[in-house]
C-alpha positions in Angstrom: 25.0 -23.3 10.1 27.5 -21.4 10.8 29.2 -18.3 9.1 31.6 -19.9 7.3 29.1 -22.8 6.1 27.0 -20.3 4.9 30.0 -18.3 3.0 30.7 -21.6 1.5 27.2 -21.8 0.1 27.4 -18.4 -1.2 30.6 -19.1 -2.9 29.2 -21.8 -5.0 26.6 -19.5 -7.0 28.8 -19.5 -9.5 28.5 -22.9 -10.4 27.6 -23.5 -14.1 26.0 -26.9 -13.2 22.3 -26.0 -13.2 21.1 -28.8 -10.7 23.9 -27.7 -8.2 23.1 -24.2 -8.7 19.2 -25.0 -8.0 20.1 -27.1 -4.8 22.1 -24.2 -3.5 19.2 -22.0 -4.6 16.8 -24.2 -2.5 19.1 -24.2 0.2 19.6 -20.3 0.6 15.9 -19.9 0.3 15.4 -22.2 2.8 17.6 -20.5 5.4 15.2 -17.6 5.2 15.8 -13.5 5.0 18.6 -13.5 7.3 20.5 -14.5 4.2 20.0 -11.2 2.7 23.1 -9.3 4.4 25.7 -11.7 3.0 24.0 -12.0 -0.4 24.2 -8.5 -0.6 27.9 -8.2 0.7 28.4 -10.7 -2.2 27.1 -8.9 -4.7 28.9 -5.8 -4.1 32.6 -8.1 -4.3 31.5 -10.0 -7.0 32.0 -8.7 -10.5 30.8 -12.2 -12.1 27.4 -10.8 -14.1 25.7 -14.1 -13.9 26.8 -14.4 -9.8 25.1 -10.7 -9.4 21.9 -11.7 -11.3 21.7 -15.2 -9.3 22.0 -12.8 -6.3 19.6 -10.1 -7.2 16.8 -13.0 -7.9 17.5 -14.9 -4.8 17.1 -11.5 -2.7 13.9 -11.1 -4.4 12.5 -14.4 -3.7 13.8 -14.4 -0.3 12.1 -10.6 0.4 9.1 -12.1 -1.8 8.8 -14.9 0.8 8.9 -12.6 3.8 6.4 -10.3 2.9 3.7 -13.3 1.5 4.5 -14.3 5.2 3.9 -10.7 7.2 0.7 -9.9 4.9 -0.6 -13.6 5.7 -0.4 -12.6 9.4 -1.8 -9.5 8.5 -4.6 -10.0 7.0 -5.4 -13.1 9.6 -5.5 -10.5 12.8 -8.5 -9.4 14.1 -8.0 -5.6 13.8 -5.2 -5.2 11.4 -3.6 -1.1 11.2 -4.1 0.4 8.0 -0.8 2.0 8.1 1.0 -1.0 8.3 -0.8 -2.8 6.1 0.1 0.1 3.3 3.7 0.0 4.3 3.4 -3.8 3.6 2.4 -3.7 0.2 4.7 -0.5 -0.1 7.3 -3.1 0.7 7.1 -4.8 -2.5 8.5 -2.6 -4.3 10.7 -0.6 -1.7 11.6 -3.6 0.6 14.3 -1.5 2.6 11.5 1.0 3.8 11.1 1.7 7.3 7.4 1.8 8.9 8.5 4.2 11.6 9.5 6.5 8.9 6.3 6.3 7.3 4.9 6.7 11.1 6.9 9.9 11.6 5.6 11.2 8.2 2.2 10.7 9.1 2.5 12.1 12.8 3.9 15.3 10.8 0.7 15.8 8.5 -1.2 15.5 11.4 0.6 18.0 13.3 0.1 20.3 10.6 -3.8 19.6 10.9 -4.2 19.8 14.7 -2.4 23.6 14.8 -5.9 24.7 12.7 -8.1 22.4 13.5 -11.4 23.4 15.6 -13.2 20.8 17.8 -16.2 22.6 18.4 -17.0 23.3 14.8 -19.5 22.2 12.6 -18.6 18.4 11.1 -18.4 20.5 7.5 -16.4 22.7 9.1 -14.4 20.4 10.5 -13.6 19.0 7.1 -13.2 21.8 5.3 -9.9 22.8 7.8 -8.9 19.6 6.8 -9.3 20.1 3.3 -7.7 23.4 3.2 -4.2 21.7 5.2 -4.3 18.8 2.9 -5.0 20.1 -0.6 -4.1 23.6 0.1 -1.0 24.0 2.3 0.4 20.8 2.3 -0.6 20.4 -1.5 -1.9 16.8 -2.1 -3.3 16.4 -5.3 -4.5 13.7 -7.8 -2.1 12.3 -10.1 -4.3 12.5 -13.1 -1.3 12.8 -15.4 0.2 9.1 -14.5 -3.0 7.9 -13.1 -1.8 4.3 -13.8 1.7 4.5 -12.7 2.5 2.0 -9.5 3.6 4.9 -7.7 0.2 5.8 -7.0 -0.5 2.9 -4.3 2.9 2.7 -2.8 2.1 5.4 0.0 5.7 6.2 0.9 5.9 7.7 -2.7 2.5 9.3 -2.7 3.5 11.0 0.5 6.8 11.8 -1.2 5.2 13.1 -4.4 2.1 14.6 -2.9 0.5 13.2 -6.0 -1.7 9.9 -5.5 -4.9 8.0 -6.9 -8.5 8.0 -5.1 -7.4 5.3 -2.8 -4.2 6.5 -1.9 -5.5 9.9 -1.0 -8.2 8.7 0.7 -6.0 6.4 3.0 -3.8 9.4 4.0 -6.8 11.3 4.5 -8.6 9.1 6.9 -5.5 8.1 9.1 -5.1 11.8 9.6 -8.9 12.7 10.1 -9.5 9.5 12.3 -6.1 10.9 14.5 -8.2 14.0 15.2 -11.0 11.9 16.6 -13.3 12.2 13.3 -15.7 9.3 12.6 -14.1 9.1 8.8 -13.8 6.1 7.0 -13.5 3.9 3.6 -16.2 3.4 1.0 -15.7 1.0 -1.7 -17.8 2.7 -4.6 -17.4 1.1 -8.2 -14.6 2.7 -10.0 -13.8 5.0 -7.6 -13.1 5.1 -3.6 -14.2 7.6 -1.2 -14.7 9.0 2.6 -17.9 8.9 4.2 -17.9 10.9 7.7 -20.2 8.9 9.8 -21.5 9.7 13.4 -23.3 7.1 15.6 -26.7 8.1 15.1 -26.0 11.8 13.7 -24.4 13.3 10.6 -23.6 11.5 7.3 -21.9 12.4 4.2 -19.5 11.8 1.8 -15.7 13.4 0.9 -14.1 12.7 -2.3 -10.6 12.9 -1.7 -9.4 12.6 -5.5 -11.0 16.0 -6.1 -9.8 17.9 -3.3 -12.0 16.5 -0.6 -15.1 17.6 -2.2 -18.6 16.9 0.0 -21.2 15.3 -1.4 -24.5 13.6 -0.4 -25.8 10.2 -0.6 -28.6 11.7 -3.7 -25.4 11.8 -5.4 -23.7 8.5 -4.7 -27.5 7.4 -6.1 -27.1 9.5 -9.0 -23.7 8.1 -9.6 -24.4 4.1 -9.5 -27.8 5.2 -11.5 -25.4 6.8 -14.6 -23.1 3.2 -13.9 -26.7 1.3 -14.7 -25.6 -0.8 -11.2 -27.9 -1.9 -8.8 -27.4 0.0 -5.5 -25.6 -2.3 -2.4 -24.9 -1.0 0.9 -21.5 -1.5 0.2 -21.4 1.8 -1.9 -23.1 3.4 1.4 -21.4 2.3 4.3 -17.8 2.1 5.8 -15.9 -0.9 4.2 -13.1 -2.6 6.4 -9.1 -2.0 6.7 -8.7 -5.2 4.8 -11.2 -4.3 1.7 -8.8 -1.3 1.9 -5.8 -3.3 1.4 -7.3 -5.6 -1.2 -8.5 -2.9 -3.5 -4.7 -1.3 -3.0 -3.4 -4.7 -4.2 -6.0 -4.8 -7.2 -4.7 -1.2 -8.2 -1.3 -2.3 -8.4 -2.1 -5.7 -10.5 -3.6 -3.2 -13.4 -1.2 -0.4 -13.2 1.9 -2.9 -13.7 -0.2 -4.2 -16.4 -1.0 -1.1 -18.0 2.9 -0.4 -17.5 3.8 -3.9 -19.2 5.4 -5.3 -16.1 3.6 -8.4 -16.4 6.0 -10.2 -14.5 5.0 -7.9 -11.5 1.6 -8.0 -11.8 1.3 -12.1 -11.7 3.3 -11.6 -8.3 1.0 -9.3 -6.8 -1.8 -11.7 -8.0 0.0 -14.8 -6.2 0.8 -12.7 -3.2 -3.5 -11.7 -3.1 -4.0 -15.3 -3.5 -1.9 -16.8 -1.2 -2.2 -14.3 1.6 -6.5 -14.0 1.3 -7.2 -16.2 -1.0 -8.4 -14.1 -3.9 -7.7 -15.4 -7.5 
């Protein structure tokens, strides 16, 4: 459609006939997210509250559909990038968030760690150096006061506030560690997400980023599982996949929105999960 035709379409958003509006709405959504700039321009110049609300709903629907398609492609790829997956999740709440900005912020954090890093140090000492940079120098910490805030699952918010939940802190820690060539991976424990330092055929121990990088052993996990009265599973001790991490982040978001009473967003995330990875 020509630009003039698109503008004519937008001009009909004030029609009070619900059938006509529904037809216009379906037409705009079928065109896709390329309509967003024109809709935003109309929102700025149109003072009709009904039109503004309709535009806001349309823009959200277009952004939501776009995110769904991008997440589906991400989940279906063979080796999805973790930072990109976390960025996609964050764009649900922050659609204008730029991936390159996140990448630059991570590069800066990596650089701070690289300045103090000692490649020849013992594995425990390497982790202690990283702990010192992330938790003492940069001052990342657990967000215990607002544990259920949706922002704790948004990587941009966590990198800005330096406060997060177990999985978001672990993600940032792991991304920096892996850039330093450390064999650090996520582990899906019940009720807690942790990290493991695991060398091929060598040293393995665990790291709790929510507790300022506390180092602990397999026996400690055994005791934790016993306290929960659960049967031990390999998944409680071994690295999980990038997809597992993003899935768990999205589940956390569902719970977070439910905790604050935003059931509409909670349901939208559930639908995203169902449509992109078959979760119910």
